[in-house]
Short mmCIF file of the C-alpha atoms (twelve columns), coordinates in Angstrom:
data_MODEL
# 
_entry.id   MODEL 
# 
loop_
_atom_site.group_PDB 
_atom_site.id 
_atom_site.type_symbol 
_atom_site.label_atom_id 
_atom_site.label_alt_id 
_atom_site.label_comp_id 
_atom_site.label_asym_id 
_atom_site.label_seq_id 
_atom_site.Cartn_x 
_atom_site.Cartn_y 
_atom_site.Cartn_z 
_atom_site.pdbx_PDB_model_num 
ATOM 1   C CA . MET A 1   -0.043  -0.101  -0.090  1 
ATOM 2   C CA . ASP A 2   1.161   3.608   -0.452  1 
ATOM 3   C CA . ASN A 3   2.169   5.677   2.365   1 
ATOM 4   C CA . LEU A 4   -0.839  7.948   2.433   1 
ATOM 5   C CA . THR A 5   -3.227  4.961   3.183   1 
ATOM 6   C CA . HIS A 6   -0.747  3.495   5.912   1 
ATOM 7   C CA . SER A 7   -0.790  7.224   7.769   1 
ATOM 8   C CA . LEU A 8   -4.518  7.535   7.531   1 
ATOM 9   C CA . THR A 9   -5.011  3.845   8.828   1 
ATOM 10  C CA . GLY A 10  -2.656  4.706   11.614  1 
ATOM 11  C CA . LEU A 11  -4.621  7.869   12.213  1 
ATOM 12  C CA . MET A 12  -7.709  5.580   12.397  1 
ATOM 13  C CA . LEU A 13  -6.484  3.154   14.711  1 
ATOM 14  C CA . ALA A 14  -4.919  6.109   16.911  1 
ATOM 15  C CA . ARG A 15  -8.618  7.746   16.881  1 
ATOM 16  C CA . ALA A 16  -10.217 4.212   17.655  1 
ATOM 17  C CA . GLY A 17  -8.698  4.024   21.055  1 
ATOM 18  C CA . LEU A 18  -5.268  3.303   20.884  1 
ATOM 19  C CA . ALA A 19  -4.114  6.697   21.577  1 
ATOM 20  C CA . LYS A 20  -6.322  7.078   24.559  1 
ATOM 21  C CA . SER A 21  -4.486  4.468   26.118  1 
ATOM 22  C CA . GLY A 22  -0.997  5.274   24.981  1 
ATOM 23  C CA . GLY A 23  -0.777  8.873   26.635  1 
ATOM 24  C CA . ARG A 24  0.496   11.794  25.213  1 
ATOM 25  C CA . GLY A 25  2.074   11.712  21.778  1 
ATOM 26  C CA . ALA A 26  0.429   8.397   21.203  1 
ATOM 27  C CA . THR A 27  -1.554  9.573   18.024  1 
ATOM 28  C CA . LEU A 28  2.338   10.566  16.285  1 
ATOM 29  C CA . ALA A 29  3.486   7.462   17.417  1 
ATOM 30  C CA . VAL A 30  1.097   5.121   15.796  1 
ATOM 31  C CA . VAL A 31  1.093   7.101   12.622  1 
ATOM 32  C CA . VAL A 32  4.815   6.567   12.514  1 
ATOM 33  C CA . ALA A 33  4.435   2.948   13.368  1 
ATOM 34  C CA . ALA A 34  2.107   2.521   10.440  1 
ATOM 35  C CA . ASN A 35  5.038   3.574   7.968   1 
ATOM 36  C CA . ALA A 36  7.640   2.201   10.108  1 
ATOM 37  C CA . PRO A 37  8.412   -0.808  7.924   1 
ATOM 38  C CA . ASP A 38  8.973   1.386   5.045   1 
ATOM 39  C CA . PHE A 39  12.181  2.610   6.723   1 
ATOM 40  C CA . ASP A 40  13.868  0.154   4.607   1 
ATOM 41  C CA . VAL A 41  13.683  2.655   1.576   1 
ATOM 42  C CA . LEU A 42  16.460  4.181   3.583   1 
ATOM 43  C CA . TRP A 43  18.870  1.518   2.311   1 
ATOM 44  C CA . ALA A 44  16.896  0.038   -0.739  1 
ATOM 45  C CA . GLY A 45  16.895  3.375   -2.365  1 
ATOM 46  C CA . LEU A 46  14.044  4.865   -4.842  1 
ATOM 47  C CA . PRO A 47  11.432  2.435   -6.618  1 
ATOM 48  C CA . GLY A 48  12.629  0.622   -9.586  1 
ATOM 49  C CA . GLY A 49  16.041  0.337   -8.693  1 
ATOM 50  C CA . LEU A 50  18.327  -2.929  -8.323  1 
ATOM 51  C CA . ARG A 51  18.528  -2.320  -4.712  1 
ATOM 52  C CA . TYR A 52  14.907  -1.704  -4.488  1 
ATOM 53  C CA . PHE A 53  13.983  -5.029  -5.589  1 
ATOM 54  C CA . GLN A 54  16.452  -6.687  -3.612  1 
ATOM 55  C CA . TYR A 55  15.921  -4.970  -0.068  1 
ATOM 56  C CA . HIS A 56  12.313  -3.486  -0.218  1 
ATOM 57  C CA . ARG A 57  9.661   -5.182  2.068   1 
ATOM 58  C CA . GLY A 58  12.403  -7.184  3.689   1 
ATOM 59  C CA . ILE A 59  13.259  -7.755  7.297   1 
ATOM 60  C CA . THR A 60  11.474  -4.499  8.066   1 
ATOM 61  C CA . HIS A 61  8.403   -6.261  6.966   1 
ATOM 62  C CA . SER A 62  8.662   -9.399  8.896   1 
ATOM 63  C CA . LEU A 63  6.887   -10.749 11.723  1 
ATOM 64  C CA . ALA A 64  9.736   -11.566 13.859  1 
ATOM 65  C CA . PHE A 65  11.484  -7.955  13.610  1 
ATOM 66  C CA . SER A 66  7.810   -6.145  14.333  1 
ATOM 67  C CA . PRO A 67  8.298   -6.036  17.940  1 
ATOM 68  C CA . VAL A 68  11.812  -4.596  17.512  1 
ATOM 69  C CA . LEU A 69  10.721  -1.935  14.607  1 
ATOM 70  C CA . ALA A 70  7.840   -0.638  17.096  1 
ATOM 71  C CA . LEU A 71  10.533  0.860   19.295  1 
ATOM 72  C CA . VAL A 72  11.481  3.555   16.749  1 
ATOM 73  C CA . PRO A 73  8.047   5.060   16.887  1 
ATOM 74  C CA . LEU A 74  8.160   4.862   20.422  1 
ATOM 75  C CA . VAL A 75  11.625  6.456   20.636  1 
ATOM 76  C CA . ILE A 76  10.089  9.307   18.518  1 
ATOM 77  C CA . ALA A 77  6.989   9.676   20.705  1 
ATOM 78  C CA . LEU A 78  9.346   10.144  23.777  1 
ATOM 79  C CA . PHE A 79  11.436  12.755  22.467  1 
ATOM 80  C CA . ILE A 80  9.284   14.773  19.887  1 
ATOM 81  C CA . GLY A 81  5.648   14.056  21.636  1 
ATOM 82  C CA . LYS A 82  6.902   14.146  25.077  1 
ATOM 83  C CA . SER A 83  5.214   11.052  25.778  1 
ATOM 84  C CA . SER A 84  5.985   9.101   29.028  1 
ATOM 85  C CA . LEU A 85  7.014   5.604   28.830  1 
ATOM 86  C CA . ARG A 86  4.299   2.947   29.171  1 
ATOM 87  C CA . TRP A 87  3.446   -0.320  28.028  1 
ATOM 88  C CA . GLN A 88  0.290   0.755   26.355  1 
ATOM 89  C CA . LEU A 89  2.178   2.963   23.915  1 
ATOM 90  C CA . TYR A 90  4.565   0.354   23.248  1 
ATOM 91  C CA . LEU A 91  1.923   -1.992  22.254  1 
ATOM 92  C CA . ALA A 92  0.036   0.786   20.219  1 
ATOM 93  C CA . CYS A 93  3.202   1.215   18.082  1 
ATOM 94  C CA . TRP A 94  3.241   -2.808  17.490  1 
ATOM 95  C CA . LEU A 95  -0.332  -2.805  16.538  1 
ATOM 96  C CA . GLY A 96  0.504   0.155   14.325  1 
ATOM 97  C CA . VAL A 97  3.288   -1.592  12.439  1 
ATOM 98  C CA . LEU A 98  1.575   -5.095  12.319  1 
ATOM 99  C CA . SER A 99  -1.497  -2.796  10.220  1 
ATOM 100 C CA . HIS A 100 1.126   -2.135  7.764   1 
ATOM 101 C CA . LEU A 101 2.110   -5.705  7.622   1 
ATOM 102 C CA . ALA A 102 -1.325  -6.606  7.039   1 
ATOM 103 C CA . MET A 103 -2.192  -4.268  4.369   1 
ATOM 104 C CA . ASP A 104 1.069   -4.951  2.240   1 
ATOM 105 C CA . LEU A 105 -0.055  -8.695  2.648   1 
ATOM 106 C CA . THR A 106 -2.958  -8.083  0.547   1 
ATOM 107 C CA . ASN A 107 -1.765  -6.607  -2.741  1 
ATOM 108 C CA . VAL A 108 0.041   -8.076  -5.522  1 
ATOM 109 C CA . TYR A 109 3.625   -6.902  -4.608  1 
ATOM 110 C CA . GLY A 110 3.450   -9.118  -1.562  1 
ATOM 111 C CA . VAL A 111 5.687   -9.138  1.648   1 
ATOM 112 C CA . ARG A 112 8.224   -11.419 3.152   1 
ATOM 113 C CA . LEU A 113 6.598   -12.069 6.485   1 
ATOM 114 C CA . LEU A 114 8.691   -14.839 7.443   1 
ATOM 115 C CA . LEU A 115 12.430  -13.609 7.308   1 
ATOM 116 C CA . PRO A 116 14.849  -14.351 8.553   1 
ATOM 117 C CA . PHE A 117 13.600  -18.006 8.805   1 
ATOM 118 C CA . SER A 118 12.229  -18.331 5.218   1 
ATOM 119 C CA . SER A 119 12.501  -15.801 2.006   1 
ATOM 120 C CA . ARG A 120 9.092   -16.771 0.730   1 
ATOM 121 C CA . TRP A 121 7.127   -14.214 -0.706  1 
ATOM 122 C CA . LEU A 122 3.517   -14.068 0.576   1 
ATOM 123 C CA . ARG A 123 0.678   -12.319 -0.900  1 
ATOM 124 C CA . LEU A 124 -3.254  -12.265 -1.271  1 
ATOM 125 C CA . ASP A 125 -3.300  -10.678 -4.361  1 
ATOM 126 C CA . THR A 126 -6.747  -8.780  -3.395  1 
ATOM 127 C CA . THR A 127 -5.816  -5.137  -3.767  1 
ATOM 128 C CA . ASP A 128 -3.631  -3.063  -5.940  1 
ATOM 129 C CA . LEU A 129 -0.764  -1.221  -4.741  1 
ATOM 130 C CA . ILE A 130 -3.146  1.881   -4.448  1 
ATOM 131 C CA . ASP A 131 -6.437  0.990   -3.764  1 
ATOM 132 C CA . PRO A 132 -8.789  4.237   -4.125  1 
ATOM 133 C CA . TRP A 133 -11.807 2.692   -2.156  1 
ATOM 134 C CA . ILE A 134 -9.843  2.360   0.994   1 
ATOM 135 C CA . LEU A 135 -8.385  5.776   0.551   1 
ATOM 136 C CA . LEU A 136 -11.915 7.310   -0.056  1 
ATOM 137 C CA . THR A 137 -12.965 5.578   3.037   1 
ATOM 138 C CA . LEU A 138 -10.073 6.821   5.234   1 
ATOM 139 C CA . ILE A 139 -10.811 10.576  3.808   1 
ATOM 140 C CA . LEU A 140 -14.419 10.177  4.764   1 
ATOM 141 C CA . ALA A 141 -13.685 9.395   8.174   1 
ATOM 142 C CA . ILE A 142 -11.672 12.118  8.304   1 
ATOM 143 C CA . ALA A 143 -13.649 14.757  6.787   1 
ATOM 144 C CA . ALA A 144 -17.183 13.816  8.200   1 
ATOM 145 C CA . PRO A 145 -16.282 14.579  11.929  1 
ATOM 146 C CA . ALA A 146 -14.890 17.920  10.569  1 
ATOM 147 C CA . LEU A 147 -17.758 18.791  8.710   1 
ATOM 148 C CA . ALA A 148 -20.005 17.746  11.723  1 
ATOM 149 C CA . SER A 149 -18.334 19.709  14.207  1 
ATOM 150 C CA . LEU A 150 -18.360 22.825  11.636  1 
ATOM 151 C CA . VAL A 151 -22.116 22.420  11.230  1 
ATOM 152 C CA . SER A 152 -22.784 22.015  14.803  1 
ATOM 153 C CA . SER A 153 -21.012 25.024  15.870  1 
ATOM 154 C CA . GLU A 154 -22.915 26.950  13.446  1 
ATOM 155 C CA . ILE A 155 -26.421 25.662  14.575  1 
ATOM 156 C CA . ALA A 156 -25.522 25.848  18.212  1 
ATOM 157 C CA . SER A 157 -23.224 28.724  18.420  1 
ATOM 158 C CA . ARG A 158 -20.936 26.670  20.387  1 
ATOM 159 C CA . ARG A 159 -18.237 23.772  19.423  1 
ATOM 160 C CA . SER A 160 -19.155 20.182  20.421  1 
ATOM 161 C CA . ALA A 161 -16.677 17.299  19.917  1 
ATOM 162 C CA . PRO A 162 -17.035 15.836  16.845  1 
ATOM 163 C CA . PRO A 163 -17.420 11.997  16.564  1 
ATOM 164 C CA . LYS A 164 -13.956 11.076  15.429  1 
ATOM 165 C CA . ARG A 165 -13.979 7.485   17.468  1 
ATOM 166 C CA . ALA A 166 -16.999 6.507   15.796  1 
ATOM 167 C CA . TRP A 167 -16.016 7.691   12.449  1 
ATOM 168 C CA . ALA A 168 -12.615 5.744   13.120  1 
ATOM 169 C CA . TRP A 169 -14.404 2.517   13.897  1 
ATOM 170 C CA . PHE A 170 -16.676 2.773   10.698  1 
ATOM 171 C CA . ALA A 171 -13.630 2.911   8.449   1 
ATOM 172 C CA . ILE A 172 -11.887 0.226   10.283  1 
ATOM 173 C CA . ILE A 173 -14.709 -2.107  9.980   1 
ATOM 174 C CA . ALA A 174 -15.554 -0.752  6.259   1 
ATOM 175 C CA . ILE A 175 -11.935 -1.531  5.021   1 
ATOM 176 C CA . VAL A 176 -12.156 -5.202  6.988   1 
ATOM 177 C CA . CYS A 177 -15.604 -5.972  5.120   1 
ATOM 178 C CA . TYR A 178 -13.835 -4.251  1.882   1 
ATOM 179 C CA . GLY A 179 -11.021 -6.931  2.339   1 
ATOM 180 C CA . GLY A 180 -12.942 -9.800  2.916   1 
ATOM 181 C CA . PHE A 181 -15.344 -9.026  -0.085  1 
ATOM 182 C CA . ARG A 182 -12.259 -8.579  -2.287  1 
ATOM 183 C CA . LEU A 183 -11.094 -12.026 -1.096  1 
ATOM 184 C CA . ALA A 184 -14.050 -13.714 -1.657  1 
ATOM 185 C CA . SER A 185 -14.307 -12.338 -5.372  1 
ATOM 186 C CA . HIS A 186 -10.624 -13.227 -5.756  1 
ATOM 187 C CA . GLN A 187 -11.291 -16.983 -4.641  1 
ATOM 188 C CA . ARG A 188 -14.267 -16.754 -6.977  1 
ATOM 189 C CA . ALA A 189 -12.229 -15.644 -10.429 1 
ATOM 190 C CA . ILE A 190 -9.699  -18.559 -9.173  1 
ATOM 191 C CA . ALA A 191 -12.348 -21.150 -9.169  1 
ATOM 192 C CA . VAL A 192 -13.969 -20.111 -12.411 1 
ATOM 193 C CA . MET A 193 -10.667 -20.260 -14.193 1 
ATOM 194 C CA . GLU A 194 -10.142 -24.051 -12.698 1 
ATOM 195 C CA . SER A 195 -13.415 -24.900 -13.986 1 
ATOM 196 C CA . ARG A 196 -11.865 -25.096 -17.609 1 
ATOM 197 C CA . LEU A 197 -9.663  -27.623 -19.342 1 
ATOM 198 C CA . TYR A 198 -6.631  -25.820 -21.239 1 
ATOM 199 C CA . GLY A 199 -4.993  -28.949 -22.855 1 
ATOM 200 C CA . SER A 200 -1.689  -28.969 -20.853 1 
ATOM 201 C CA . LEU A 201 -0.011  -32.162 -19.747 1 
ATOM 202 C CA . GLN A 202 0.685   -30.837 -16.241 1 
ATOM 203 C CA . PRO A 203 -1.641  -28.826 -14.059 1 
ATOM 204 C CA . PRO A 204 -1.571  -25.128 -14.833 1 
ATOM 205 C CA . LYS A 205 -0.813  -22.292 -12.263 1 
ATOM 206 C CA . PHE A 206 -3.596  -19.893 -11.694 1 
ATOM 207 C CA . ALA A 207 -3.623  -16.376 -10.633 1 
ATOM 208 C CA . ALA A 208 -6.196  -13.543 -10.351 1 
ATOM 209 C CA . LEU A 209 -4.887  -9.903  -10.193 1 
ATOM 210 C CA . PRO A 210 -7.019  -7.209  -9.198  1 
ATOM 211 C CA . ASP A 211 -8.529  -4.301  -11.153 1 
ATOM 212 C CA . ARG A 212 -7.975  -1.076  -9.235  1 
ATOM 213 C CA . ILE A 213 -11.501 0.215   -9.460  1 
ATOM 214 C CA . ASN A 214 -14.018 -2.558  -9.836  1 
ATOM 215 C CA . PRO A 215 -13.486 -5.539  -7.281  1 
ATOM 216 C CA . LEU A 216 -15.608 -7.919  -9.548  1 
ATOM 217 C CA . ARG A 217 -12.884 -7.233  -12.491 1 
ATOM 218 C CA . TRP A 218 -9.525  -9.655  -12.371 1 
ATOM 219 C CA . ARG A 219 -6.845  -9.999  -14.813 1 
ATOM 220 C CA . GLY A 220 -6.977  -13.750 -15.054 1 
ATOM 221 C CA . LEU A 221 -3.668  -15.701 -16.011 1 
ATOM 222 C CA . VAL A 222 -3.490  -19.432 -16.955 1 
ATOM 223 C CA . ILE A 223 0.491   -20.366 -16.693 1 
ATOM 224 C CA . THR A 224 1.521   -23.789 -18.275 1 
ATOM 225 C CA . GLU A 225 4.832   -25.195 -19.196 1 
ATOM 226 C CA . ASP A 226 3.868   -24.368 -22.483 1 
ATOM 227 C CA . PHE A 227 1.865   -21.172 -22.889 1 
ATOM 228 C CA . VAL A 228 0.111   -18.467 -20.998 1 
ATOM 229 C CA . ILE A 229 -3.414  -17.255 -21.277 1 
ATOM 230 C CA . THR A 230 -4.109  -13.676 -20.077 1 
ATOM 231 C CA . THR A 231 -7.784  -12.962 -19.688 1 
ATOM 232 C CA . ASN A 232 -9.876  -9.923  -18.561 1 
ATOM 233 C CA . MET A 233 -12.308 -11.564 -16.300 1 
ATOM 234 C CA . LEU A 234 -15.710 -9.689  -15.029 1 
ATOM 235 C CA . LEU A 235 -17.712 -12.174 -12.695 1 
ATOM 236 C CA . THR A 236 -20.904 -11.208 -13.893 1 
ATOM 237 C CA . GLU A 237 -20.478 -12.314 -17.251 1 
ATOM 238 C CA . PRO A 238 -19.533 -15.619 -18.608 1 
ATOM 239 C CA . TYR A 239 -15.863 -16.743 -18.751 1 
ATOM 240 C CA . ASP A 240 -14.702 -17.719 -22.014 1 
ATOM 241 C CA . PRO A 241 -10.667 -17.609 -22.461 1 
ATOM 242 C CA . THR A 242 -11.188 -18.511 -26.159 1 
ATOM 243 C CA . VAL A 243 -12.886 -15.536 -26.634 1 
ATOM 244 C CA . PHE A 244 -11.377 -12.591 -24.209 1 
ATOM 245 C CA . GLY A 245 -7.858  -14.576 -23.803 1 
ATOM 246 C CA . ARG A 246 -4.706  -13.915 -25.150 1 
ATOM 247 C CA . ILE A 247 -2.099  -16.635 -25.548 1 
ATOM 248 C CA . ASP A 248 1.767   -15.927 -25.148 1 
ATOM 249 C CA . TYR A 249 4.281   -18.424 -25.662 1 
ATOM 250 C CA . PRO A 250 7.322   -18.319 -23.543 1 
ATOM 251 C CA . THR A 251 10.973  -18.921 -24.394 1 
ATOM 252 C CA . ARG A 252 12.652  -22.164 -23.149 1 
ATOM 253 C CA . ASN A 253 16.352  -23.484 -23.151 1 
ATOM 254 C CA . SER A 254 17.837  -20.567 -24.890 1 
ATOM 255 C CA . THR A 255 21.571  -19.731 -24.503 1 
ATOM 256 C CA . ALA A 256 20.634  -15.825 -24.079 1 
ATOM 257 C CA . ILE A 257 18.558  -16.723 -21.389 1 
ATOM 258 C CA . ASP A 258 21.356  -18.764 -19.683 1 
ATOM 259 C CA . ALA A 259 23.730  -15.880 -20.229 1 
ATOM 260 C CA . ALA A 260 21.352  -13.429 -18.788 1 
ATOM 261 C CA . LYS A 261 20.702  -14.970 -15.415 1 
ATOM 262 C CA . THR A 262 24.414  -14.854 -14.741 1 
ATOM 263 C CA . THR A 263 23.973  -11.041 -14.648 1 
ATOM 264 C CA . ASP A 264 23.058  -8.830  -11.392 1 
ATOM 265 C CA . PRO A 265 19.715  -7.164  -12.754 1 
ATOM 266 C CA . PHE A 266 18.301  -10.957 -14.090 1 
ATOM 267 C CA . GLU A 267 19.555  -12.586 -10.323 1 
ATOM 268 C CA . VAL A 268 17.914  -9.803  -8.468  1 
ATOM 269 C CA . LEU A 269 14.449  -9.622  -10.581 1 
ATOM 270 C CA . GLY A 270 14.649  -13.596 -10.688 1 
ATOM 271 C CA . ARG A 271 14.472  -13.842 -6.859  1 
ATOM 272 C CA . PHE A 272 11.774  -11.067 -6.752  1 
ATOM 273 C CA . SER A 273 9.741   -12.327 -9.822  1 
ATOM 274 C CA . GLN A 274 6.580   -14.756 -8.554  1 
ATOM 275 C CA . LEU A 275 5.013   -15.319 -12.218 1 
ATOM 276 C CA . PRO A 276 8.016   -15.015 -14.765 1 
ATOM 277 C CA . PHE A 277 8.080   -14.818 -18.083 1 
ATOM 278 C CA . TRP A 278 10.881  -15.182 -20.334 1 
ATOM 279 C CA . LYS A 279 11.116  -13.921 -23.583 1 
ATOM 280 C CA . VAL A 280 13.868  -13.914 -26.503 1 
ATOM 281 C CA . SER A 281 13.359  -12.041 -29.655 1 
ATOM 282 C CA . PRO A 282 15.668  -11.117 -32.337 1 
ATOM 283 C CA . ALA A 283 17.823  -7.810  -32.071 1 
ATOM 284 C CA . GLY A 284 19.903  -7.258  -35.290 1 
ATOM 285 C CA . ASP A 285 22.689  -9.464  -35.284 1 
ATOM 286 C CA . ASN A 286 22.088  -10.146 -31.701 1 
ATOM 287 C CA . VAL A 287 19.342  -11.703 -29.223 1 
ATOM 288 C CA . LEU A 288 17.280  -9.506  -27.018 1 
ATOM 289 C CA . ALA A 289 16.596  -11.745 -23.805 1 
ATOM 290 C CA . GLN A 290 13.744  -10.341 -21.132 1 
ATOM 291 C CA . LEU A 291 12.405  -11.704 -17.837 1 
ATOM 292 C CA . ILE A 292 8.878   -9.965  -17.237 1 
ATOM 293 C CA . ASP A 293 7.004   -10.420 -13.947 1 
ATOM 294 C CA . LEU A 294 3.662   -10.993 -15.277 1 
ATOM 295 C CA . ARG A 295 2.032   -9.288  -11.885 1 
ATOM 296 C CA . PHE A 296 3.182   -5.831  -13.199 1 
ATOM 297 C CA . GLY A 297 3.335   -6.272  -16.887 1 
ATOM 298 C CA . THR A 298 2.546   -8.413  -20.001 1 
ATOM 299 C CA . PRO A 299 4.868   -9.788  -22.988 1 
ATOM 300 C CA . GLN A 300 4.052   -6.801  -25.023 1 
ATOM 301 C CA . GLN A 301 4.361   -4.143  -22.315 1 
ATOM 302 C CA . PRO A 302 6.778   -5.628  -19.654 1 
ATOM 303 C CA . GLY A 303 6.194   -2.799  -16.831 1 
ATOM 304 C CA . PHE A 304 9.136   -1.861  -14.448 1 
ATOM 305 C CA . ALA A 305 9.306   -5.297  -12.874 1 
ATOM 306 C CA . SER A 306 11.233  -6.499  -16.049 1 
ATOM 307 C CA . ALA A 307 14.749  -7.000  -17.026 1 
ATOM 308 C CA . SER A 308 16.428  -7.034  -20.603 1 
ATOM 309 C CA . ALA A 309 19.603  -8.213  -22.011 1 
ATOM 310 C CA . LEU A 310 21.476  -8.083  -25.110 1 
ATOM 311 C CA . VAL A 311 23.238  -11.149 -25.796 1 
ATOM 312 C CA . THR A 312 25.404  -12.126 -28.844 1 
ATOM 313 C CA . PRO A 313 24.809  -15.392 -30.834 1 
ATOM 314 C CA . ASP A 314 27.781  -17.085 -28.820 1 
ATOM 315 C CA . GLY A 315 26.149  -15.839 -25.537 1 
ATOM 316 C CA . ARG A 316 28.402  -13.054 -24.591 1 
ATOM 317 C CA . VAL A 317 26.029  -10.440 -22.533 1 
ATOM 318 C CA . LEU A 318 26.507  -6.935  -24.211 1 
ATOM 319 C CA . GLU A 319 24.045  -5.169  -22.012 1 
ATOM 320 C CA . ALA A 320 21.855  -6.185  -19.153 1 
ATOM 321 C CA . ARG A 321 19.802  -3.713  -17.282 1 
ATOM 322 C CA . LEU A 322 16.259  -3.489  -15.402 1 
ATOM 323 C CA . GLY A 323 13.474  -2.185  -17.546 1 
ATOM 324 C CA . PRO A 324 13.820  -2.225  -21.245 1 
ATOM 325 C CA . LEU A 325 16.946  -1.493  -23.404 1 
ATOM 326 C CA . GLY A 326 15.004  0.439   -25.943 1 
ATOM 327 C CA . PHE A 327 15.832  -1.978  -28.865 1 
ATOM 328 C CA . ARG A 328 13.442  -3.006  -31.278 1 
# 
């Protein structure tokens, strides 16, 4: 999730009751805690870089490290918010950190929750990296009590306490219910794809990637050893991959791919990619090898999570980098 969503979620948690038990500076602490796992950008760098793919959503996004990470916003609250040291404030910070991990788990990027014991990426694929409906809910929960306070003061000529806590709980419950609906819709999309036969010898792998706006629309992927079918699914309409699907054929057993795998961009992206697609195409007298993560792009439009290498016929890599090489 984006950091605005994390920040507003932390604010809602604080207003729902975490700030009350945490004492002075607790709201600041919970908001910082809701963003704390993304402190890894200090050494991972900007999105799209090699170090970003390597280190982002690493140890700071793990369950094992979360109790330690919760100490950072606690210290900030003590020195900036002039808070007093109490266990309720630490617990509020820890819950803020856990809210970040829970929200990141829902989207297609995934999170390595089990580090340092396992580097496996976990993801639910139910939300996009930015979900406008969650953002809208959070903004409504902030604007509504402010508007209610303004109207009340105009009518009664005096200020009354706005129902911030009630609206915070509304936002939290609405987001949880929305997440449950997204999860059920995702499971339905997978079940619909699994109900068809695709003519492959090995059982296919299925993925359903969310549409940013419509929770009933999914980009379905049927991945076999020989081909990948990409479909635009709408759960309220019949599913027919022969009409709405596109078939792409990955390249297998290429010396260009073997050579590209030895370079840093391909090694890093290979560990990051969850739905890899290898593509080899002519590039003048040489060969262009590409690794594309199908979560963020297609064979026609690779997206930011891709790597390209220009390789000679004898397997020598002339150039390798993240993203396209610009050679057609």
